[in-house]
C-alpha positions as CSV (number, residue, x, y, z in Angstrom):
1,X,0.6,-0.1,0.0
2,X,1.1,3.3,-0.8
3,X,0.2,6.6,0.8
4,X,0.8,10.1,-0.7
5,X,1.1,13.5,0.9
6,X,1.1,17.0,-1.6
7,X,3.7,19.6,-0.6
8,X,2.3,23.1,0.1
9,X,3.4,25.7,-2.3
10,X,5.7,27.6,0.4
11,X,7.5,23.9,-0.1
12,X,9.1,25.1,-3.1
13,X,11.6,27.7,-1.1
14,X,13.1,24.7,1.3
15,X,16.3,23.7,2.0
16,X,17.3,20.4,0.3
17,X,16.7,17.3,2.5
18,X,20.1,15.9,3.6
19,X,19.8,11.4,4.1
20,X,23.2,10.6,6.0
21,X,23.4,6.7,6.8
22,X,24.8,6.9,10.7
23,X,24.8,3.3,12.4
24,X,23.3,0.2,12.9
25,X,23.4,-2.5,15.4
26,X,21.2,-6.0,16.2
27,X,20.9,-7.9,19.3
28,X,18.6,-10.0,21.0
29,X,15.6,-8.9,22.8
30,X,14.4,-9.5,26.5
31,X,11.1,-9.7,28.0
32,X,9.6,-7.8,24.5
33,X,12.1,-5.2,24.2
34,X,15.6,-4.7,23.4
35,X,17.9,-1.3,24.4
36,X,20.6,-0.5,22.0
37,X,22.6,1.9,24.2
38,X,23.9,5.2,23.9
39,X,23.6,4.4,19.7
40,X,25.2,6.3,17.3
41,X,22.9,9.3,16.0
42,X,24.7,11.5,13.9
43,X,26.1,15.1,14.2
44,X,23.2,17.4,16.5
45,X,21.2,19.8,14.3
46,X,18.4,21.9,15.1
47,X,16.8,20.6,12.4
48,X,17.9,16.8,12.4
49,X,15.4,14.3,12.5
50,X,16.6,10.8,13.7
51,X,15.3,8.1,11.5
52,X,15.5,4.1,12.6
53,X,14.4,1.0,10.0
54,X,13.5,-1.9,12.2
55,X,13.4,-5.3,11.7
56,X,13.0,-8.3,13.5
57,X,13.3,-11.8,13.3
58,X,10.2,-13.8,12.5
59,X,8.3,-14.4,15.3
60,X,7.1,-10.8,16.8
61,X,6.0,-7.7,15.0
62,X,7.3,-4.0,16.2
63,X,4.8,-2.6,18.3
64,X,7.0,0.8,19.5
65,X,10.5,2.5,19.3
66,X,11.6,5.5,21.7
67,X,15.4,7.3,21.2
68,X,16.2,8.9,24.2
69,X,13.4,8.1,26.0
70,X,10.9,9.9,24.1
71,X,8.4,7.8,21.6
72,X,9.3,8.0,17.9
73,X,7.1,8.6,15.4
74,X,5.6,6.0,13.1
75,X,6.4,6.5,9.3
76,X,5.3,3.0,8.2
77,X,5.6,-0.6,8.9
78,X,5.0,-3.8,7.3
79,X,3.9,-7.1,8.9
80,X,2.0,-10.0,8.7
81,X,-0.1,-11.2,12.4
82,X,2.0,-13.1,14.9
83,X,1.8,-16.5,14.3
84,X,0.8,-16.5,10.7
85,X,3.9,-18.4,8.8
86,X,6.9,-16.5,8.6
87,X,6.0,-14.1,10.5
88,X,8.0,-11.2,9.2
89,X,7.8,-7.4,9.4
90,X,9.6,-3.7,8.8
91,X,8.9,-0.6,10.0
92,X,10.4,3.4,9.9
93,X,9.8,5.5,13.0
94,X,11.7,9.1,13.3
95,X,11.8,11.6,16.1
96,X,13.1,15.1,16.0
97,X,16.4,15.2,17.9
98,X,18.1,18.6,18.2
99,X,21.0,17.8,20.7
100,X,23.6,15.2,21.6
101,X,25.3,12.5,19.1
102,X,24.5,9.2,20.6
103,X,21.1,7.8,22.6
104,X,19.2,4.7,23.7
105,X,17.0,3.4,21.3
106,X,14.7,0.9,22.7
107,X,12.5,-1.3,20.4
108,X,9.4,-3.1,21.8
109,X,7.7,-6.3,19.8
110,X,3.9,-7.4,20.0
111,X,4.9,-10.3,21.5
112,X,7.4,-11.4,24.6
113,X,8.7,-14.7,22.5
114,X,12.3,-14.6,22.3
115,X,13.9,-12.3,19.0
116,X,16.7,-10.4,17.6
117,X,16.2,-7.0,16.6
118,X,18.5,-5.1,13.9
119,X,18.3,-1.4,13.0
120,X,19.9,1.2,10.8
121,X,20.1,4.5,11.9
122,X,19.5,7.7,9.9
123,X,20.1,11.3,10.3
124,X,17.6,13.4,8.5
125,X,18.2,17.3,8.2
126,X,16.8,20.1,5.9
127,X,13.7,20.3,4.0
128,X,10.2,21.1,6.2
129,X,10.6,17.9,8.2
130,X,7.5,16.4,6.6
131,X,6.7,13.0,5.0
132,X,5.4,13.0,1.3
133,X,5.1,9.0,0.7
134,X,5.1,5.7,2.1
135,X,4.9,2.0,1.0
136,X,5.1,-1.1,2.3
137,X,4.9,-4.7,0.6
138,X,5.1,-8.0,1.6
139,X,7.2,-10.9,-0.6
140,X,8.8,-9.1,-3.3
141,X,6.7,-6.6,-4.7
142,X,8.5,-3.5,-5.6
143,X,7.0,-0.1,-3.7
144,X,6.6,2.8,-6.3
145,X,7.8,6.0,-5.4
146,X,7.4,10.1,-6.6
147,X,9.5,12.0,-5.2
148,X,9.6,15.8,-4.8
149,X,13.2,18.1,-5.9
150,X,15.0,18.5,-2.8
151,X,13.6,15.4,-1.4
152,X,14.9,11.9,0.2
153,X,13.8,8.7,0.8
154,X,15.0,5.8,3.2
155,X,13.9,2.0,3.0
156,X,14.3,-1.2,4.9
157,X,13.5,-4.8,4.3
158,X,13.6,-7.8,6.4
159,X,14.2,-11.2,4.5
160,X,13.1,-14.5,6.3
161,X,16.7,-16.4,5.0
162,X,20.0,-16.2,4.6
163,X,20.0,-14.4,1.3
164,X,21.6,-11.0,0.4
165,X,19.5,-8.3,0.0
166,X,19.7,-6.4,-3.6
167,X,18.0,-2.8,-4.0
168,X,17.2,-1.4,-7.1
169,X,16.0,1.9,-7.1
170,X,18.2,3.2,-4.0
171,X,21.5,2.9,-2.6
172,X,22.4,0.0,-0.2
173,X,23.6,1.4,3.6
174,X,23.7,-1.6,5.5
175,X,22.8,-5.8,5.4
176,X,23.8,-7.9,8.3
177,X,22.3,-11.5,9.9
178,X,19.6,-11.1,12.6
179,X,19.3,-14.6,14.3
180,X,18.3,-16.4,11.0
181,X,17.1,-13.7,9.1
182,X,18.8,-10.7,7.1
183,X,18.3,-7.0,7.4
184,X,19.1,-4.4,5.0
185,X,18.5,-0.9,4.6
186,X,19.1,1.9,1.6
187,X,18.2,5.3,1.0
188,X,18.4,7.9,-2.0
189,X,19.0,11.9,-2.5
190,X,17.0,13.6,-4.7
191,X,17.8,16.9,-6.2
192,X,14.9,17.1,-9.0
193,X,11.7,15.4,-9.2
194,X,11.7,11.6,-9.5
195,X,9.9,8.6,-10.0
196,X,10.9,4.9,-9.4
197,X,10.3,2.1,-7.1
198,X,11.9,0.7,-4.2
199,X,12.3,-3.1,-4.4
200,X,15.1,-5.5,-3.7
201,X,15.6,-9.1,-4.2
202,X,17.2,-11.9,-2.3
203,X,13.9,-14.3,-1.1
204,X,10.4,-14.6,-1.6
205,X,9.2,-14.2,2.1
206,X,10.7,-10.6,2.9
207,X,8.9,-6.8,4.4
208,X,9.7,-3.7,2.7
209,X,8.5,-0.3,4.3
210,X,10.0,3.4,2.2
211,X,9.5,7.0,3.3
212,X,10.0,9.7,1.0
213,X,11.1,12.8,3.6
214,X,11.1,16.7,2.2
C-alpha cells in the first residue's frame, strides 16, 4: 500500500533534504524489548530528525520505538500478524532530536517471545520535516514512489532467510544477520523530482517499508 501527501506551495523554497546513514546495531530482545544503549545518531543539528529502520526475526511484530526516552513516530510498517508463517515485519520510525550525538534506542515488540532485532539509523536534515509518501509490501513486490525535488528516501527490508538483499532504486547502506533472518536498508537523495520504485531481491518471504521525506 502506498500513501502520498502533496507538498504545500511554500515547499518550493525549502532547503534540500539530506539523508545520511549513521549506524547499525543488532541484538536479542528480552521481555519484548531490546535496548541499544548509547547508539550513534549522528551530529547534532537544530533540524535533525533521527530515522530508524527496524526489523525483527520472524516471531514478533514491531509495536514501538523510543529514542532518548521519547516515543518516536511510526512513519510506515509492513508485517504479517503474529502467528502467521513466516511472521515477517519491517518498520520506519522517526523523532526530531536536535542535541546529542548518541541516545538509547529501545525497540518494543508485540510479543514477549525471544527474538532478535536489527536497526539502521539515519540522520535527516533540511527540508520541512514532512513526509511526502510512504509504502510497504510483503513478498517481492516493488514500492512505487514519487519524490519531489530536494527530497530524501529511506527503505528497510527483512528477508526470512539468509540470501543477500540487493536493492534497486536506492543505495544500500546496510546488510547484516538478525538471527536466522537478514536485515537491510537503503536510501537516496533527489535534487530534482523523480518517480521510481524501491525493490530488492534475495528471497520470497520479505517485508519492505519505504518513506519519502521533504
